[in-house]
Backbone as numpy.savetxt, mean C-alpha at the origin, in Angstrom:
# Nx Ny Nz CAx CAy CAz Cx Cy Cz
-38.97 19.94 12.47 -38.12 20.33 11.34 -36.96 19.35 11.22
-36.67 18.83 10.06 -35.57 17.92 9.88 -34.37 18.67 9.34
-33.22 18.16 9.68 -31.98 18.76 9.17 -31.23 17.73 8.35
-30.44 18.17 7.44 -29.63 17.28 6.61 -28.15 17.63 6.81
-27.34 16.60 6.70 -25.91 16.80 6.81 -25.34 17.00 5.42
-24.65 18.09 5.24 -24.09 18.42 3.93 -22.88 17.56 3.66
-22.86 16.89 2.53 -21.76 16.04 2.17 -20.57 16.94 1.74
-19.34 16.48 2.06 -18.16 17.28 1.64 -18.08 17.31 0.13
-17.63 18.42 -0.38 -17.49 18.63 -1.82 -16.04 18.46 -2.24
-15.83 17.68 -3.26 -14.46 17.47 -3.74 -14.12 18.63 -4.64
-12.83 19.00 -4.62 -12.28 19.97 -5.59 -12.36 19.36 -6.98
-12.37 20.19 -8.02 -12.40 19.60 -9.38 -11.24 18.62 -9.63
-10.07 18.90 -9.05 -8.94 18.03 -9.21 -9.20 16.65 -8.57
-9.64 16.66 -7.31 -9.93 15.38 -6.64 -11.12 14.67 -7.32
-12.10 15.40 -7.76 -13.25 14.78 -8.42 -12.81 14.05 -9.69
-11.82 14.65 -10.40 -11.33 14.02 -11.63 -10.56 12.77 -11.30
-9.70 12.82 -10.27 -8.96 11.64 -9.83 -9.86 10.55 -9.38
-10.87 10.89 -8.63 -11.85 9.90 -8.13 -12.55 9.24 -9.29
-13.01 10.04 -10.25 -13.76 9.48 -11.38 -12.86 8.56 -12.19
-11.59 8.92 -12.39 -10.67 8.07 -13.13 -10.47 6.73 -12.42
-10.26 6.77 -11.13 -10.04 5.54 -10.34 -11.26 4.64 -10.34
-12.42 5.23 -10.20 -13.69 4.46 -10.19 -13.85 3.78 -11.55
-13.54 4.50 -12.65 -13.63 3.87 -13.97 -12.71 2.68 -14.09
-11.49 2.83 -13.55 -10.51 1.72 -13.58 -11.03 0.52 -12.79
-11.58 0.77 -11.60 -12.09 -0.30 -10.78 -13.22 -1.05 -11.47
-14.10 -0.28 -12.16 -15.20 -0.94 -12.85 -14.69 -1.70 -14.06
-13.63 -1.23 -14.70 -13.02 -1.96 -15.81 -12.49 -3.30 -15.32
-11.87 -3.30 -14.15 -11.36 -4.52 -13.57 -12.48 -5.53 -13.32
-13.55 -5.04 -12.73 -14.68 -5.89 -12.40 -15.32 -6.49 -13.67
-15.27 -5.74 -14.80 -15.85 -6.15 -16.03 -14.98 -7.06 -16.84
-13.64 -6.91 -16.71 -12.74 -7.66 -17.58 -12.16 -8.94 -16.96
-12.22 -9.06 -15.65 -11.54 -10.21 -14.99 -12.52 -11.05 -14.24
-12.19 -12.32 -14.09 -13.07 -13.28 -13.43 -12.84 -13.33 -11.91
-11.60 -13.16 -11.48 -11.29 -13.28 -10.05 -10.27 -12.26 -9.61
-10.67 -11.00 -9.54 -9.74 -9.96 -9.05 -9.65 -9.91 -7.54
-8.56 -9.38 -7.06 -8.33 -9.19 -5.62 -7.75 -7.81 -5.42
-7.82 -7.37 -4.16 -7.35 -6.04 -3.79 -6.35 -6.19 -2.63
-5.10 -5.78 -2.88 -4.13 -5.84 -1.79 -4.47 -4.79 -0.75
-4.60 -5.24 0.52 -5.01 -4.33 1.56 -4.16 -4.55 2.79
-3.34 -3.57 3.12 -2.46 -3.65 4.29 -2.99 -2.89 5.51
-3.98 -2.01 5.28 -4.39 -1.07 6.30 -3.69 0.26 6.20
-2.74 0.35 5.23 -2.06 1.64 5.01 -2.94 2.61 4.27
-2.58 3.89 4.27 -3.44 4.94 3.75 -3.83 4.77 2.31
-2.86 4.29 1.46 -3.17 4.17 0.05 -4.14 3.04 -0.23
-3.98 1.89 0.46 -4.90 0.79 0.25 -6.29 1.15 0.86
-6.30 1.98 1.90 -7.56 2.44 2.46 -8.31 3.30 1.43
-7.58 4.16 0.73 -8.21 4.97 -0.30 -8.73 4.12 -1.44
-7.99 3.13 -1.88 -8.45 2.25 -2.95 -9.74 1.51 -2.51
-9.79 1.06 -1.26 -11.00 0.39 -0.77 -12.17 1.36 -0.70
-11.95 2.60 -0.27 -13.00 3.61 -0.26 -13.51 3.86 -1.68
-12.62 3.92 -2.65 -13.04 4.15 -4.04 -13.83 2.93 -4.53
-13.42 1.75 -4.15 -14.16 0.54 -4.58 -15.55 0.52 -3.97
-15.68 0.92 -2.71 -17.02 1.00 -2.13 -17.91 1.94 -2.91
-17.35 3.10 -3.30 -18.12 4.06 -4.02 -18.41 3.61 -5.47
-17.48 2.85 -6.04 -17.66 2.39 -7.41 -18.81 1.41 -7.56
-19.06 0.59 -6.51 -20.04 -0.47 -6.62 -21.23 -0.34 -5.66
-21.31 0.75 -4.90 -22.41 0.95 -3.99 -23.75 0.92 -4.77
-24.81 0.33 -4.17 -24.89 -0.21 -2.83 -24.47 -1.68 -2.71
-23.94 -2.25 -3.78 -23.51 -3.68 -3.74 -22.22 -3.75 -2.93
-21.85 -4.99 -2.54 -20.59 -5.22 -1.85 -19.42 -5.06 -2.79
-18.25 -4.82 -2.21 -17.02 -4.72 -3.03 -16.77 -6.08 -3.67
-16.64 -6.14 -5.01 -16.51 -7.44 -5.67 -15.08 -7.98 -5.71
-14.24 -7.54 -4.84 -12.85 -7.98 -4.79 -12.57 -8.56 -3.43
-11.91 -9.69 -3.34 -11.42 -10.22 -2.06 -10.23 -9.41 -1.69
-10.14 -9.00 -0.39 -9.00 -8.27 0.12 -7.90 -9.28 0.48
-6.67 -8.94 0.17 -5.51 -9.80 0.46 -4.45 -8.99 1.15
-3.87 -9.58 2.22 -2.75 -8.94 2.86 -1.65 -9.97 3.05
-0.46 -9.66 2.53 0.75 -10.48 2.78 1.38 -9.94 4.06
1.13 -10.61 5.16 1.53 -10.14 6.48 2.89 -10.65 6.84
3.84 -9.70 7.02 5.23 -10.10 7.33 5.34 -10.66 8.76
4.41 -10.38 9.63 4.52 -10.75 11.02 5.24 -9.70 11.85
5.81 -8.73 11.13 6.51 -7.61 11.79 5.85 -6.29 11.51
4.55 -6.36 11.23 3.80 -5.13 10.99 3.48 -4.40 12.29
3.13 -3.13 12.19 2.76 -2.37 13.36 1.44 -2.90 13.94
1.37 -3.18 15.22 0.12 -3.74 15.80 -1.09 -2.81 15.57
-0.90 -1.52 15.60 -2.02 -0.60 15.40 -2.60 -0.75 13.99
-1.75 -1.05 12.99 -2.22 -1.19 11.65 -2.97 -2.50 11.46
-2.43 -3.57 12.06 -3.11 -4.88 12.00 -4.48 -4.82 12.69
-4.54 -4.14 13.80 -5.82 -3.96 14.51 -6.81 -3.22 13.58
-6.36 -2.19 12.93 -7.20 -1.44 12.02 -7.63 -2.31 10.83
-6.70 -3.04 10.27 -7.05 -3.98 9.16 -8.16 -4.92 9.54
-8.02 -5.53 10.70 -8.96 -6.52 11.19 -10.35 -5.90 11.43
-10.31 -4.67 11.90 -11.58 -3.97 12.16 -12.29 -3.65 10.89
-11.55 -3.26 9.83 -12.16 -3.06 8.53 -12.79 -4.34 8.00
-12.12 -5.46 8.20 -12.57 -6.75 7.70 -13.79 -7.29 8.47
-14.18 -6.69 9.56 -15.36 -7.09 10.29 -16.63 -6.76 9.49
-16.56 -5.88 8.53 -17.71 -5.55 7.69 -18.12 -6.83 6.97
-19.35 -7.28 7.12 -19.78 -8.53 6.45 -19.76 -8.47 4.94
-19.63 -7.28 4.37 -19.59 -7.19 2.91 -18.17 -7.34 2.40
-17.19 -7.53 3.29 -15.78 -7.61 2.91 -15.23 -8.95 3.32
-14.42 -9.55 2.41 -13.72 -10.79 2.70 -12.22 -10.52 2.66
-11.53 -10.95 3.72 -10.09 -10.72 3.82 -9.35 -12.08 3.89
-8.34 -12.20 3.05 -7.45 -13.36 3.09 -6.05 -12.86 3.50
-5.53 -13.47 4.53 -4.15 -13.09 5.00 -3.19 -14.20 4.70
-2.13 -13.86 3.98 -1.02 -14.78 3.71 0.11 -14.42 4.68
0.47 -15.34 5.54 1.47 -15.05 6.55 2.85 -15.48 6.08
3.77 -14.53 6.00 5.14 -14.80 5.58 5.77 -15.88 6.47
5.37 -15.90 7.74 5.95 -16.88 8.67 5.69 -18.31 8.16
4.55 -18.56 7.50 4.28 -19.90 6.96 5.29 -20.30 5.94
5.71 -19.36 5.11 6.72 -19.66 4.09 8.10 -19.86 4.73
8.38 -19.10 5.80 9.63 -19.30 6.53 9.65 -20.69 7.16
8.56 -21.05 7.78 8.47 -22.37 8.46 8.63 -23.53 7.47
8.14 -23.33 6.24 8.23 -24.40 5.23 9.60 -24.42 4.55
10.44 -23.40 4.80 11.74 -23.36 4.14 11.73 -22.70 2.78
10.56 -22.19 2.34 10.46 -21.56 1.02 11.22 -20.23 0.95
11.29 -19.52 2.08 12.06 -18.32 2.19 12.84 -18.35 3.47
13.89 -17.59 3.53 14.74 -17.57 4.74 14.84 -16.17 5.32
14.90 -16.13 6.64 15.04 -14.82 7.33 16.34 -14.15 6.87
16.27 -12.83 6.81 17.45 -12.05 6.46 18.24 -11.66 7.72
19.54 -11.51 7.59 20.35 -11.10 8.77 19.92 -9.79 9.41
19.40 -8.87 8.58 19.00 -7.56 9.11 17.61 -7.56 9.74
16.92 -8.70 9.66 15.62 -8.81 10.32 14.44 -8.34 9.51
14.66 -7.62 8.41 13.55 -7.11 7.63 12.91 -8.24 6.82
11.58 -8.19 6.77 10.86 -9.21 6.00 10.15 -8.64 4.78
10.26 -7.37 4.56 9.60 -6.78 3.38 10.04 -7.47 2.07
11.38 -7.71 1.89 11.78 -8.39 0.66 11.28 -9.84 0.59
10.86 -10.39 1.72 10.37 -11.79 1.74 8.94 -11.92 1.28
8.27 -10.81 1.02 6.87 -10.85 0.64 6.63 -11.38 -0.78
7.65 -11.35 -1.61 7.46 -11.69 -3.06 6.96 -13.08 -3.26
7.65 -14.05 -2.70 7.26 -15.46 -2.91 5.85 -15.72 -2.36
5.51 -15.33 -1.13 4.15 -15.51 -0.64 3.10 -14.81 -1.53
3.42 -13.64 -2.05 2.47 -12.93 -2.91 2.24 -13.70 -4.18
3.31 -14.09 -4.87 3.19 -14.78 -6.16 2.47 -16.14 -5.96
2.80 -16.85 -4.91 2.18 -18.17 -4.71 0.73 -18.02 -4.27
0.41 -16.98 -3.51 -0.99 -16.76 -3.14 -1.85 -16.43 -4.37
-1.31 -15.60 -5.26 -2.01 -15.28 -6.51 -2.29 -16.59 -7.30
-1.29 -17.45 -7.39 -1.46 -18.66 -8.12 -2.43 -19.62 -7.44
-2.29 -19.80 -6.14 -3.11 -20.76 -5.42 -4.57 -20.33 -5.40
-4.84 -19.03 -5.31 -6.22 -18.56 -5.19 -6.82 -18.18 -6.54
-6.00 -18.30 -7.58 -6.51 -18.09 -8.93 -6.87 -16.65 -9.30
-6.19 -15.69 -8.68 -6.46 -14.29 -9.03 -5.93 -14.00 -10.43
-6.74 -13.39 -11.27 -6.27 -12.99 -12.58 -5.92 -11.49 -12.66
-6.33 -10.76 -11.65 -5.95 -9.34 -11.51 -5.82 -9.03 -10.05
-4.81 -8.22 -9.74 -4.57 -7.83 -8.36 -4.40 -6.32 -8.32
-5.31 -5.66 -7.54 -5.30 -4.21 -7.43 -4.38 -3.80 -6.27
-3.73 -2.64 -6.38 -2.94 -2.17 -5.31 -2.92 -0.63 -5.27
-2.38 -0.08 -4.21 -2.38 1.36 -3.99 -1.06 2.05 -4.32
-0.22 1.43 -5.17 1.02 2.06 -5.54 0.78 3.30 -6.40
1.63 4.29 -6.22 1.50 5.56 -6.98 2.83 5.87 -7.69
2.75 6.55 -8.79 3.95 6.82 -9.60 4.90 7.78 -8.89
4.39 8.63 -8.02 5.25 9.59 -7.36 6.07 9.02 -6.24
5.83 7.76 -5.87 6.50 7.18 -4.71 7.95 6.81 -4.96
8.25 6.25 -6.14 9.53 5.69 -6.38 9.76 5.55 -7.86
10.99 5.65 -8.35 11.25 5.72 -9.78 10.83 4.48 -10.54
10.95 3.27 -9.92 10.51 2.07 -10.61 9.00 2.05 -10.78
8.29 2.56 -9.74 6.84 2.58 -9.85 6.37 3.62 -10.87
7.21 4.61 -11.13 6.86 5.62 -12.14 6.83 5.02 -13.52
7.46 3.87 -13.72 7.50 3.23 -15.02 6.25 2.40 -15.32
5.48 2.12 -14.32 4.32 1.24 -14.46 3.19 1.88 -15.24
2.49 1.06 -16.02 1.20 1.43 -16.56 0.15 1.15 -15.51
-1.07 1.58 -15.78 -2.20 1.31 -14.84 -2.47 -0.21 -14.81
-2.53 -0.85 -16.02 -2.67 -2.30 -16.16 -1.26 -2.83 -16.47
-0.70 -3.58 -15.57 0.71 -4.07 -15.71 0.70 -5.60 -15.86
1.12 -6.08 -16.99 1.13 -7.53 -17.22 2.26 -8.20 -16.47
1.96 -9.27 -15.80 2.98 -10.08 -15.10 2.97 -11.47 -15.68
4.15 -12.08 -15.82 4.24 -13.40 -16.44 3.79 -14.48 -15.46
3.91 -15.75 -15.86 3.35 -16.81 -15.04 4.13 -16.98 -13.75
5.32 -16.39 -13.64 6.11 -16.41 -12.42 5.92 -15.12 -11.61
5.01 -14.26 -12.08 4.78 -13.00 -11.34 5.72 -11.88 -11.74
6.66 -12.16 -12.67 7.68 -11.20 -13.02 7.19 -10.07 -13.87
7.82 -8.93 -13.73 7.49 -7.70 -14.44 8.62 -7.35 -15.42
8.24 -7.13 -16.69 9.21 -6.72 -17.69 8.81 -5.32 -18.18
9.58 -4.29 -17.84 9.23 -2.91 -18.26 9.04 -2.81 -19.77
9.68 -3.64 -20.55 9.60 -3.55 -22.04 8.30 -4.12 -22.56
7.54 -4.84 -21.71 6.26 -5.40 -22.14 5.07 -4.48 -21.78
5.37 -3.30 -21.32 4.28 -2.41 -20.96 3.47 -2.01 -22.20
2.15 -2.04 -22.05 1.24 -1.72 -23.17 0.91 -0.22 -23.18
0.70 0.35 -24.34 0.24 1.73 -24.41 -1.18 1.81 -23.84
-1.49 2.92 -23.20 -2.79 3.14 -22.60 -3.33 4.49 -23.09
-3.46 4.60 -24.40 -3.91 5.84 -25.02 -5.40 6.06 -24.75
-5.77 7.29 -24.48 -7.13 7.72 -24.31 -7.82 6.98 -23.13
-7.02 6.52 -22.18 -7.61 5.86 -21.02 -8.21 4.49 -21.30
-7.69 3.83 -22.36 -8.17 2.50 -22.70 -7.28 1.46 -22.05
-7.87 0.53 -21.34 -7.10 -0.44 -20.54 -7.33 -1.84 -21.07
-6.24 -2.51 -21.44 -6.27 -3.82 -22.05 -5.93 -4.87 -21.04
-6.92 -5.67 -20.60 -6.70 -6.67 -19.61 -6.45 -8.07 -20.16
-6.26 -8.17 -21.46 -6.02 -9.50 -22.05 -4.71 -10.07 -21.60
-4.69 -11.35 -21.30 -3.46 -11.98 -20.81 -3.50 -13.46 -21.13
-2.32 -14.08 -21.19 -2.20 -15.49 -21.47 -2.52 -16.30 -20.19
-2.84 -17.58 -20.39 -3.05 -18.49 -19.23 -1.86 -18.47 -18.32
-2.07 -18.30 -17.04 -0.97 -18.27 -16.04 -0.48 -16.85 -15.75
-0.71 -15.91 -16.68 -0.33 -14.57 -16.41 -1.38 -13.86 -15.52
-1.04 -12.77 -14.93 -2.01 -11.94 -14.23 -1.69 -10.48 -14.51
-2.65 -9.65 -14.14 -2.47 -8.22 -14.33 -2.46 -7.50 -12.98
-1.45 -6.71 -12.74 -1.44 -5.87 -11.54 -2.03 -4.54 -11.95
-2.94 -4.01 -11.14 -3.67 -2.81 -11.53 -3.48 -1.71 -10.44
-3.20 -0.50 -10.92 -2.87 0.61 -10.04 -3.88 1.78 -10.26
-5.01 1.74 -9.57 -6.07 2.76 -9.87 -5.68 4.18 -9.43
-4.72 4.30 -8.50 -4.37 5.65 -8.04 -2.94 6.02 -8.48
-2.53 5.47 -9.65 -1.20 5.77 -10.16 -0.93 7.26 -10.25
-1.92 8.03 -10.67 -1.73 9.45 -10.97 -1.90 10.35 -9.74
-2.16 9.76 -8.58 -2.34 10.54 -7.37 -0.97 10.84 -6.76
-0.91 11.89 -5.94 0.29 12.20 -5.17 -0.02 11.96 -3.67
1.01 12.03 -2.86 0.80 11.92 -1.42 -0.16 13.03 -0.92
-0.01 14.25 -1.46 -0.90 15.33 -1.04 -2.34 15.04 -1.49
-2.52 14.44 -2.69 -3.88 14.09 -3.13 -4.52 13.10 -2.20
-3.74 12.12 -1.75 -4.28 11.08 -0.84 -4.81 11.76 0.44
-4.01 12.61 1.01 -4.43 13.27 2.26 -5.61 14.22 2.01
-5.59 14.94 0.92 -6.72 15.83 0.59 -8.01 14.99 0.46
-7.91 13.85 -0.13 -9.04 12.99 -0.33 -9.54 12.38 0.98
-8.63 11.94 1.82 -9.00 11.46 3.14 -9.78 12.48 3.92
-9.32 13.72 3.81 -10.01 14.81 4.54 -11.37 15.08 3.91
-11.43 15.17 2.56 -12.68 15.50 1.91 -13.74 14.46 2.13
-13.34 13.20 2.13 -14.27 12.07 2.25 -14.39 11.59 3.70
-13.64 12.20 4.60 -13.70 11.86 6.05 -13.48 10.35 6.22
-12.33 9.87 5.70 -12.01 8.46 5.75 -11.04 8.19 6.90
-11.33 7.19 7.69 -10.46 6.83 8.82 -9.25 6.05 8.38
-8.12 6.32 9.00 -6.88 5.57 8.78 -6.24 5.28 10.13
-5.25 4.39 10.22 -4.61 4.07 11.48 -4.03 5.34 12.16
-4.07 5.36 13.46 -3.65 6.52 14.22 -2.18 6.82 14.16
-1.36 5.85 13.73 0.11 6.11 13.71 0.49 7.07 12.59
-0.44 7.41 11.70 -0.15 8.44 10.70 -0.14 9.84 11.28
-0.59 9.94 12.54 -0.63 11.23 13.21 0.37 11.24 14.37
0.76 12.42 14.81 1.77 12.53 15.85 1.36 11.87 17.14
2.30 11.11 17.71 2.13 10.43 18.97 3.48 10.15 19.57
3.53 9.93 20.88 4.80 9.61 21.54 5.11 8.14 21.33
6.39 7.87 21.06 6.76 6.48 20.79 8.24 6.29 21.18
8.56 5.09 21.63 9.96 4.75 21.90 10.61 4.33 20.61
11.63 5.08 20.20 12.30 4.86 18.96 13.83 4.95 19.14
14.55 4.48 18.16 16.02 4.63 18.18 16.47 4.97 16.79
17.61 5.67 16.70 18.12 6.16 15.44 19.05 5.12 14.82
18.73 4.71 13.59 19.62 3.81 12.87 19.81 4.37 11.44
20.95 4.84 11.15 21.27 5.34 9.83 20.41 6.55 9.46
20.04 7.35 10.46 19.22 8.51 10.18 17.70 8.25 10.12
17.31 7.00 10.49 15.91 6.66 10.49 15.48 6.32 11.93
14.31 6.77 12.33 13.79 6.51 13.67 12.95 5.23 13.62
13.54 4.14 14.10 12.89 2.83 14.11 12.32 2.50 15.49
11.36 1.61 15.50 10.80 1.15 16.76 11.10 -0.32 16.97
11.37 -0.72 18.18 11.69 -2.11 18.49 10.41 -2.94 18.36
10.63 -4.22 18.10 9.48 -5.16 17.95 9.97 -6.56 17.85
9.11 -7.46 17.36 9.51 -8.87 17.26 10.67 -9.09 16.31
10.90 -8.14 15.44 11.98 -8.29 14.46 13.36 -8.10 15.12
13.44 -7.54 16.30 14.72 -7.31 16.98 15.03 -5.83 17.05
16.26 -5.52 17.45 16.66 -4.12 17.60 16.13 -3.55 18.91
16.77 -2.55 19.44 18.00 -1.93 18.94 19.25 -2.74 19.33
20.37 -2.45 18.68 21.66 -3.03 19.07 22.17 -2.35 20.33
23.27 -2.85 20.87 23.78 -2.34 22.14 24.15 -0.86 22.09
24.57 -0.40 20.91 25.02 0.98 20.82 23.91 1.95 20.33
22.69 1.43 20.21 21.57 2.29 19.77 20.69 2.60 20.99
20.49 3.90 21.19 19.81 4.38 22.40 18.32 4.58 22.11
17.48 4.01 22.95 16.04 4.13 22.81 15.62 5.49 23.46
14.86 6.25 22.71 14.41 7.55 23.20 12.85 7.64 23.00
12.22 8.42 23.84 10.80 8.69 23.63 10.68 10.00 22.85
10.12 9.89 21.66 9.99 11.05 20.76 8.57 11.19 20.27
8.20 12.43 19.85 6.90 12.63 19.23 7.11 12.47 17.74
6.47 11.43 17.17 6.68 11.03 15.77 5.33 10.72 15.12
5.41 10.58 13.81 4.31 9.98 13.09 4.93 9.22 11.88
4.08 8.44 11.21 4.54 7.65 10.05 3.94 8.18 8.79
4.75 8.31 7.74 4.24 8.74 6.45 3.83 7.53 5.62
4.40 6.36 5.92 4.03 5.13 5.24 4.17 4.02 6.27
3.51 2.91 6.10 3.58 1.83 7.08 3.91 0.54 6.35
4.72 -0.27 6.97 5.15 -1.56 6.44 5.82 -2.33 7.54
6.85 -3.11 7.17 7.58 -3.89 8.18 8.27 -2.89 9.15
8.12 -3.22 10.45 8.70 -2.32 11.48 10.21 -2.19 11.36
10.84 -3.21 10.80 12.31 -3.21 10.72 12.89 -2.24 9.70
12.04 -1.80 8.74 12.57 -0.94 7.68 11.72 0.29 7.45
10.74 0.54 8.29 9.89 1.70 8.14 10.15 2.69 9.27
10.69 3.83 8.90 11.06 4.83 9.88 9.99 5.83 10.12
9.95 6.35 11.36 9.04 7.45 11.70 9.73 8.79 11.39
8.91 9.82 11.32 9.48 11.17 11.18 9.12 11.96 12.41
10.05 12.79 12.88 9.72 13.66 13.99 8.68 14.66 13.58
7.60 14.73 14.35 6.46 15.56 13.86 5.52 15.86 14.99
4.93 17.07 14.96 3.85 17.47 15.85 2.50 17.52 15.13
2.44 16.96 13.91 1.20 17.04 13.15 0.19 16.05 13.69
-0.68 16.54 14.51 -1.63 15.68 15.20 -3.01 15.64 14.53
-3.24 16.49 13.59 -4.53 16.49 12.89 -4.28 16.36 11.38
-5.34 16.08 10.65 -5.18 15.92 9.19 -4.76 17.22 8.53
-5.26 18.35 9.06 -4.85 19.65 8.50 -3.34 19.87 8.75
-2.87 19.49 9.95 -1.46 19.63 10.26 -0.60 18.78 9.31
-1.06 17.55 9.05 -0.31 16.63 8.18 -0.23 17.22 6.77
-1.34 17.71 6.27 -1.39 18.27 4.91 -0.41 19.48 4.79
-0.41 20.33 5.82 0.52 21.45 5.81 1.97 20.96 5.82
2.23 19.89 6.59 3.59 19.37 6.73 4.11 18.78 5.43
3.31 17.95 4.77 3.79 17.28 3.57 3.94 18.26 2.41
3.19 19.36 2.42 3.37 20.33 1.34 4.72 21.03 1.41
5.35 20.99 2.57 6.67 21.58 2.74 7.79 20.55 2.60
7.42 19.28 2.49 8.42 18.21 2.41 9.09 18.20 1.05
10.38 17.85 1.03 11.11 17.78 -0.21 11.41 16.36 -0.65
10.90 15.38 0.15 11.13 13.96 -0.19 9.79 13.21 -0.20
9.74 12.11 -0.96 8.55 11.30 -0.96 8.52 10.52 0.37
7.35 9.94 0.67 7.26 9.20 1.94 8.15 7.97 1.94
8.27 7.28 0.83 9.14 6.12 0.81 10.63 6.53 0.80
10.94 7.57 0.07 12.29 8.05 0.02 12.85 8.49 1.36
11.94 8.97 2.20 12.37 9.48 3.52 12.36 8.42 4.59
11.58 7.33 4.43 11.32 6.49 5.59 11.39 4.97 5.33
11.77 4.52 4.11 11.77 3.12 3.85 13.18 2.61 3.52
13.76 1.90 4.49 15.10 1.39 4.30 15.17 0.29 3.26
14.08 -0.43 3.02 14.12 -1.56 2.07 14.30 -1.04 0.64
13.91 0.21 0.39 14.11 0.80 -0.94 15.57 1.21 -1.17
16.38 1.15 -0.10 17.76 1.62 -0.19 18.75 0.50 -0.16
18.26 -0.78 -0.30 19.13 -1.93 -0.25 20.12 -1.90 -1.42
19.65 -1.35 -2.57 20.56 -1.13 -3.68 19.97 -0.01 -4.51
20.71 0.46 -5.53 20.24 1.56 -6.36 18.96 1.19 -7.10
18.82 -0.09 -7.45 17.64 -0.54 -8.22 16.82 -1.51 -7.40
16.77 -1.33 -6.11 16.12 -2.29 -5.23 14.68 -2.58 -5.60
13.87 -1.53 -5.70 12.45 -1.72 -5.99 12.26 -2.36 -7.35
12.97 -1.91 -8.37 12.80 -2.43 -9.71 13.20 -3.94 -9.75
14.24 -4.30 -9.08 14.70 -5.70 -9.06 13.61 -6.55 -8.37
13.00 -6.08 -7.31 11.98 -6.83 -6.61 10.71 -6.95 -7.44
10.39 -5.90 -8.19 9.23 -5.96 -9.05 9.40 -6.98 -10.17
10.62 -7.07 -10.71 10.89 -8.06 -11.77 10.73 -9.46 -11.24
10.94 -9.65 -9.93 10.79 -10.96 -9.33 9.34 -11.26 -8.96
8.46 -10.26 -8.95 7.08 -10.51 -8.65 6.49 -9.64 -7.57
7.29 -8.76 -6.96 6.82 -7.87 -5.92 5.87 -6.86 -6.53
4.98 -6.28 -5.72 4.03 -5.33 -6.21 4.74 -4.02 -6.47
């Protein structure tokens, strides 16, 4: 007697979100000559990659994966990224911020964070590799500047974003037309929330880096954020390193991404925890978004994703 494994069933809400995202991914493949997918190994980019696999199965994902690596990323996330890229159907290109620092194109910041330094490497990588569309896992619920984005976001020849140039997207129609030198940033999961992401990861049994779950870690408190020491520096003399049980709601540069105190060791625990949260994951744990009142919007206008 043979047995079959029952596939997980999506809720109507998740099924609708999945269908919308898959339609967007297929639109990108149909409208652009050389699209790419930003992939950091974080949960949102993992979901976009999973959606792309489903959109084009059994064929390979038709997008090159790109990661702008600050050099100060969490080792666990980089290990996960590289393991994903071992799939022969996937191509990964890594742009190292350190190369731009060494060339003098960008300069280290006094606070050690390199997240704001990603803009120039991203814009120049898009130009050098000839991408006409770049997909990413940004969501509207993350931050107020990202809430202004359309699904297809036109960027000028310098990578800059002008909120006043946003096109209407009535009835789910996506216009990928652009002038020579321009490119389109595409956000297939714009309408998802953090809770949707975790519900989808559970429903589709998708693996993500282990630092999203509770684990013991040496951290120190800086301005109400639990940071971990690394190549970026820190802690200062008056900052005490403690061993705490933490997890990460978002992952990025170690210098500006804080952990949250948490005992949520399973995906069900995480889902229960975030449903009680009153802040977004970036609002709670990303210092780079707090550099100024309009920090994210200013960086997007310069070419940041």
